[in-house]
C-alpha positions in Angstrom: -25.5 -72.2 91.1 -25.8 -71.4 87.3 -23.1 -73.0 85.2 -21.3 -70.8 82.6 -22.1 -71.4 78.9 -19.0 -72.6 77.0 -17.5 -69.8 75.0 -17.1 -70.6 71.3 -14.6 -68.9 68.8 -16.1 -65.8 67.1 -14.9 -63.4 64.3 -15.7 -59.8 65.3 -15.3 -57.0 62.7 -15.1 -53.3 63.3 -17.8 -51.3 61.5 -15.2 -49.8 59.1 -13.8 -53.2 58.4 -17.2 -54.5 57.5 -17.9 -51.6 55.1 -14.6 -52.1 53.4 -15.3 -55.8 52.9 -18.8 -54.9 51.5 -17.2 -52.3 49.2 -14.7 -54.9 47.9 -17.4 -57.5 47.4 -19.6 -55.1 45.5 -16.9 -53.6 43.3 -15.4 -57.1 42.5 -18.8 -58.7 41.7 -20.3 -55.8 39.7 -18.5 -54.4 36.6 -19.0 -50.9 35.4 -22.6 -50.6 34.3 -25.1 -48.2 32.8 -28.1 -47.0 34.9 -31.1 -44.9 33.9 -33.2 -42.8 36.2 -34.3 -39.4 37.4 -32.0 -37.0 39.2 -33.1 -35.6 42.6 -31.3 -33.9 45.5 -28.6 -32.6 43.1 -25.9 -30.6 44.8 -22.5 -29.1 43.8 -20.3 -28.0 46.7 -17.2 -25.8 46.4 -15.0 -28.8 45.6 -16.7 -29.1 42.2 -17.9 -32.7 42.7 -21.6 -33.5 42.0 -23.7 -35.5 44.5 -27.3 -36.6 43.6 -29.8 -39.4 43.9 -30.8 -41.5 40.9 -34.3 -42.9 41.3 -37.2 -44.6 39.5 -40.7 -45.4 40.7 -39.6 -48.0 43.2 -36.0 -47.5 44.2 -33.2 -45.0 44.5 -29.4 -45.0 44.8 -26.9 -42.3 45.9 -24.5 -41.1 43.2 -21.3 -39.2 43.1 -19.6 -37.7 40.1 -16.2 -36.2 40.8 -14.8 -33.0 39.3 -12.5 -34.6 36.8 -15.4 -36.7 35.4 -18.0 -34.0 35.2 -15.8 -31.4 33.6 -17.0 -32.1 30.1 -20.7 -32.6 30.9 -22.7 -29.6 29.4 -25.1 -28.4 30.5 -25.1 -29.1 34.2 -28.0 -31.5 35.1 -30.9 -30.4 37.3 -33.4 -32.2 39.6 -36.0 -34.0 37.5 -33.8 -34.7 34.5 -34.0 -38.2 33.1 -30.3 -39.3 32.6 -28.2 -42.2 31.6 -25.1 -42.8 33.6 -22.1 -45.1 33.4 -20.2 -45.9 36.6 -18.9 -48.3 39.3 -21.2 -49.6 42.0 -19.5 -49.2 45.3 -20.1 -48.7 49.1 -19.4 -45.4 50.8 -17.6 -46.6 54.0 -18.3 -43.5 56.1 -22.0 -44.2 56.0 -22.2 -47.8 54.9 -24.4 -46.7 52.0 -24.5 -48.2 48.5 -23.5 -45.6 45.9 -22.8 -45.3 42.2 -19.5 -43.6 41.3 -20.4 -42.0 37.9 -17.9 -41.6 35.1 -20.2 -40.5 32.3 -23.6 -38.8 32.3 -25.9 -37.9 29.4 -29.6 -37.2 28.9 -31.6 -40.3 28.5 -32.7 -39.1 25.0 -30.3 -36.9 23.0 -26.7 -36.8 24.2 -25.7 -34.0 26.4 -22.5 -33.4 24.5 -24.3 -33.0 21.2 -26.8 -30.7 22.8 -24.1 -28.6 24.4 -22.2 -28.5 21.1 -25.2 -27.1 19.2 -26.0 -24.6 21.8 -22.4 -23.3 22.0 -22.1 -23.2 18.2 -25.3 -21.2 17.8 -24.2 -18.7 20.5 -20.7 -18.1 19.1 -22.1 -17.9 15.5 -24.6 -15.2 16.7 -21.7 -13.4 18.3 -19.8 -13.3 15.0 -16.9 -15.4 16.1 -17.1 -17.6 13.0 -17.5 -14.7 10.5 -15.5 -15.3 7.3 -14.2 -11.7 7.4 -12.2 -12.7 10.5 -10.4 -15.5 8.6 -6.7 -14.8 8.0 -4.9 -16.1 4.9 -2.2 -18.7 5.4 1.2 -17.9 4.0 2.0 -19.3 0.5 5.5 -20.3 1.6 5.7 -20.7 5.4 9.0 -19.7 7.2 8.1 -22.3 9.9 5.1 -24.4 10.9 3.9 -24.6 14.5 2.1 -27.8 15.6 -0.1 -28.2 18.6 -1.1 -31.8 19.2 -0.2 -34.8 21.3 3.5 -35.5 21.4 2.9 -39.3 21.1 -0.1 -39.5 18.8 -0.3 -40.8 15.3 -1.5 -37.4 14.1 1.9 -35.9 14.8 3.6 -38.6 12.7 1.2 -38.0 9.9 1.9 -34.3 9.9 5.7 -34.7 10.1 5.6 -37.2 7.2 3.5 -34.9 5.0 5.7 -31.8 5.7 8.9 -33.8 5.1 7.5 -35.1 1.8 6.2 -31.8 0.5 8.3 -28.9 2.0 11.2 -30.0 4.2 12.6 -26.5 4.1 10.2 -25.2 6.7 11.2 -26.1 10.3 8.5 -27.6 12.5 7.9 -26.3 16.1 6.0 -28.7 18.3 4.0 -27.7 21.3 2.8 -31.0 22.8 -0.5 -30.9 24.7 -3.0 -33.5 25.9 -5.8 -33.8 23.4 -8.6 -35.1 25.6 -9.6 -35.0 29.2 -10.0 -32.2 31.7 -6.4 -30.9 31.2 -6.7 -30.7 27.4 -8.6 -27.5 26.8 -6.5 -25.3 29.2 -3.3 -26.7 27.7 -4.5 -26.0 24.2 -5.4 -22.4 25.1 -2.0 -21.9 26.7 -0.2 -23.3 23.6 -2.1 -21.0 21.3 -1.0 -18.0 23.3 2.7 -19.1 23.9 3.7 -20.8 20.7 3.9 -17.6 18.6 6.2 -16.1 21.3 8.4 -19.2 21.6 8.7 -19.7 17.9 8.3 -16.4 16.1 9.5 -18.0 12.8 6.4 -20.1 12.7 3.9 -18.0 10.7 1.1 -20.7 10.7 -0.1 -23.1 13.4 -1.6 -26.5 13.0 -4.1 -27.6 15.7 -4.6 -31.3 15.2 -5.5 -34.7 16.7 -6.7 -38.1 15.4 -10.2 -39.4 15.3 -12.4 -40.3 18.2 -15.9 -40.1 19.7 -17.6 -36.8 20.5 -16.6 -37.2 24.1 -12.9 -37.8 23.0 -12.9 -34.6 20.9 -14.7 -32.5 23.4 -11.7 -30.4 24.4 -11.9 -28.9 20.9 -15.5 -27.9 21.6 -14.7 -25.7 24.5 -15.5 -22.0 24.3 -12.1 -21.1 25.7 -10.4 -22.9 22.8 -12.5 -21.2 20.2 -11.7 -17.8 21.6 -8.0 -18.6 21.9 -7.9 -19.5 18.2 -9.3 -16.1 17.3 -6.9 -14.4 19.7 -3.9 -16.3 18.4 -1.2 -14.1 16.8 -0.8 -16.5 13.8 -3.3 -18.1 11.4 -4.6 -21.4 12.8 -5.4 -24.4 10.6 -7.3 -27.3 12.2 -7.1 -31.0 11.3 -9.2 -32.7 14.0 -10.5 -36.2 13.7 -11.8 -37.6 10.4 -13.6 -36.0 7.4 -17.0 -36.3 9.1 -15.9 -34.8 12.4 -16.6 -31.1 13.0 -15.7 -29.3 16.2 -16.2 -25.7 17.5 -12.5 -25.2 16.9 -13.0 -26.0 13.2 -15.6 -23.2 12.8 -13.4 -20.7 14.7 -10.2 -21.6 12.8 -8.9 -19.6 9.8 -8.9 -22.8 7.8 -10.3 -26.3 8.4 -8.8 -29.5 7.0 -10.6 -32.9 7.2 -7.6 -34.7 8.7 -4.2 -33.9 10.3 -2.4 -35.0 7.1 -4.6 -32.7 4.9 -3.9 -29.8 7.3 -0.2 -30.3 6.7 -0.7 -30.4 3.0 -2.8 -27.2 3.0 0.0 -25.1 4.6 2.9 -26.5 2.7 3.8 -26.0 -1.0 5.1 -28.9 -3.0 8.9 -28.7 -3.3 8.7 -30.7 -6.6 6.6 -28.0 -8.1 9.3 -25.5 -7.2 12.0 -27.6 -8.9 9.9 -27.9 -12.0 9.3 -24.1 -12.0 13.0 -23.5 -11.7 13.6 -25.8 -14.6 11.0 -23.9 -16.7 12.6 -20.5 -15.7 16.0 -21.7 -16.6 14.9 -23.0 -20.0 13.1 -19.7 -20.6 16.2 -17.8 -19.7 18.4 -19.9 -22.0 16.0 -19.5 -24.9 15.8 -15.7 -24.3 19.6 -15.4 -24.3 19.8 -17.5 -27.5 17.2 -15.3 -29.2 19.0 -12.2 -28.1 22.3 -13.5 -29.4 20.7 -14.5 -32.7 19.3 -11.1 -33.1 22.7 -9.5 -32.4 24.3 -11.9 -34.7 21.9 -11.0 -37.5 22.5 -7.3 -36.9 26.2 -7.9 -37.1 25.9 -9.9 -40.4 23.8 -7.0 -41.9 26.4 -4.5 -40.8 29.1 -6.7 -42.5 27.1 -6.6 -45.7 26.7 -2.8 -45.5 30.5 -2.4 -45.0 31.1 -4.7 -47.9 28.9 -2.6 -50.2 30.7 0.6 -49.1 34.3 -0.7 -49.6 34.9 -4.2 -50.8 38.7 -4.0 -50.3 41.2 -6.2 -48.5 41.2 -4.1 -45.4 37.4 -4.5 -45.0 37.7 -8.3 -45.6 40.4 -8.5 -42.9 38.2 -6.5 -40.6 35.3 -8.8 -41.4 37.4 -11.8 -40.7 38.5 -10.4 -37.4 34.9 -9.6 -36.6 33.7 -13.1 -37.4 36.5 -14.5 -35.3 35.5 -12.3 -32.4 31.9 -13.2 -32.8 32.7 -16.9 -32.8 34.9 -16.4 -29.8 32.1 -14.5 -28.0 29.6 -17.3 -28.8 32.0 -19.9 -27.5 32.6 -17.9 -24.3 28.9 -17.4 -23.8 28.1 -21.0 -24.5 30.9 -22.2 -22.2 29.7 -19.9 -19.5 26.2 -21.1 -19.9 27.2 -24.7 -19.9 29.2 -24.1 -16.7 26.4 -22.2 -15.1 23.9 -25.0 -16.1 26.3 -27.6 -14.8 26.6 -25.8 -11.5 22.9 -25.4 -11.2 22.3 -29.1 -12.0 24.9 -30.1 -9.3 23.3 -27.7 -6.8 19.8 -29.1 -7.7 21.1 -32.7 -7.3 22.5 -31.9 -3.9 19.2 -30.2 -3.0 17.1 -33.2 -3.9 19.5 -35.6 -2.3 20.1 -33.9 1.0 17.3 -31.3 1.1 19.2 -29.0 3.5 17.3 -25.8 4.2 20.1 -23.2 4.3 22.3 -24.9 1.7 19.6 -25.0 -0.9 18.7 -21.3 -0.4 22.3 -20.3 -0.6 22.9 -22.4 -3.7 19.9 -20.8 -5.4 21.3 -17.4 -4.5 24.7 -18.3 -6.0 23.1 -19.5 -9.2 21.2 -16.2 -9.5 24.4 -14.3 -8.8 26.3 -16.2 -11.5 23.5 -15.6 -13.9 23.6 -11.9 -13.2 27.4 -11.8 -13.6 27.1 -13.8 -16.8 24.5 -11.3 -18.2 26.7 -8.4 -17.2 29.8 -9.9 -18.7 27.9 -10.7 -21.9 26.6 -7.1 -22.2 30.1 -5.7 -21.5 31.6 -7.9 -24.2 28.9 -6.9 -26.7 29.5 -3.3 -25.9 33.3 -3.7 -26.4 32.8 -5.5 -29.7 30.3 -2.9 -30.9 32.8 -0.1 -30.0 35.6 -2.0 -31.8 33.4 -2.4 -34.8 32.5 1.3 -34.9 36.2 2.2 -34.6 37.0 -0.2 -37.5 34.3 1.4 -39.6 35.6 4.9 -38.8 39.1 3.8 -39.8 38.0 2.3 -43.0 36.0 5.4 -43.9 39.0 7.6 -43.2 41.3 5.4 -45.4 38.8 5.3 -48.3 39.9 7.2 -51.5 36.4 8.7 -51.6 37.0 10.2 -48.2 40.2 11.8 -49.5 38.3 13.3 -52.4 35.8 14.8 -49.9 38.7 16.8 -48.5 39.2 18.6 -51.8 41.6 16.3 -53.6 41.2 15.0 -57.2 42.4 12.0 -59.1 44.1 12.8 -62.5 44.1 10.3 -65.3 45.7 10.7 -68.8 44.1 9.9 -72.1 44.9 6.2 -71.5 43.0 6.2 -68.2 46.2 5.8 -66.2 46.3 7.7 -62.9 49.0 10.4 -63.0 51.2 10.6 -60.0 54.2 12.4 -61.4 54.1 15.8 -63.3 57.2 14.8 -65.2 55.1 12.2 -67.1 52.9 14.9 -68.7 53.5 17.2 -71.7 51.9 20.6 -72.4 48.7 20.3 -74.4 48.0 16.8 -73.2 44.4 16.1 -72.1 43.6 15.1 -68.5 40.5 13.6 -66.8 40.1 14.9 -63.2 37.9 12.9 -60.8 36.4 14.9 -58.0 34.4 13.9 -55.0 31.3 14.7 -57.1 31.7 14.7 -60.9 34.6 14.8 -63.4 36.5 17.6 -65.2 38.3 17.5 -68.6 41.5 19.7 -68.6 44.5 20.4 -70.7 48.1 20.7 -69.5 49.4 24.2 -69.9 52.8 24.0 -68.2 54.6 21.2 -66.4 56.5 21.9 -63.1 58.2 18.7 -62.1 59.5 18.5 -58.5 63.2 19.0 -58.1 64.9 15.7 -57.4 65.8 15.2 -53.7 69.3 16.2 -52.7 
């Protein structure tokens, strides 16, 4: 009889458990690493994932590169390509095979992204997509600024700070998008199409993001983004990366800025320049009004002198005094109105600089312009009224002048002593008279005297 062998305690794993343990050991012990080799057995099923073998002269390893990771790899690799990949070493549990999960792939020599960039740039340039004739001018004074960028990036804060500093009157319409990764390019294309409809007031669009590597900026090198920029209903200004970074989007854009901040500065006028220009215009208007008033004052003074030469009597002096008083009053009224208008403008300007409200500033400027127009109209009306009064006074003086009476056929009679004769009873027959006519004099002799009968 054969005795049974004592049974010892054993640990038994299922095959799937063993492969999971192996995968955990491999992934924990090996960090992400770079591997160089030749591609073979490359396949791309309908899922969009890539499967291939990476080999050298002595060994090979199975590799997988999933759709989200291979989206930005251009062009697609082929069997025989020498490549450099970065990935995580793992175990494929279904077959128990060692595999490399690739996160990045580039040719072993020149980078794939750079090669794809140059190829796409050359093709689109040959197509005429970058032609300068297609570039649209940006508005000198934007009614609104659309911004397409990350809603949480530093680029957005730089843009908002620059616009707030230079031209806070223009509202900003943000369309947040991811700026890198597989979702970035479709989101940017969608934003370029939808933002003009969502914000029709935005008549210029900034497409921006901060700096990064060529891989980080690759969403802006997609052909779909370049074509969406040219198809956009508004001029597009790019501010992508740093000064040395150029993307396909920069070449397709209507205007390229080296940074997001520079892009904001390119589309926004400086409010301080506007304030200085308004001050210059105001000073010019005041000077023109003063010159006009001085010219009219000079004309009035010359007219006074002419009136004094024609009739230097008391009535003319009184009229001149009244005219001088009216002129001084007109000057005081005009100056007071100008001081009040300037004070109102300065108060409005101070409120503008302190609060910088969009609608209030525009309305205040409109009111200032309206007050100026009213002031000019009132000044012109007062000048016309004073000129009419002066013309009437001149006509009255002319009508009351003794010379005017002589023009109507009357004469002034003086006796031999040169005394003006106003009563026929003061004359004697044979007495000599000197008659002053409107033009010339006549010497006469009294023949008969017919005194008026005394009033009853």
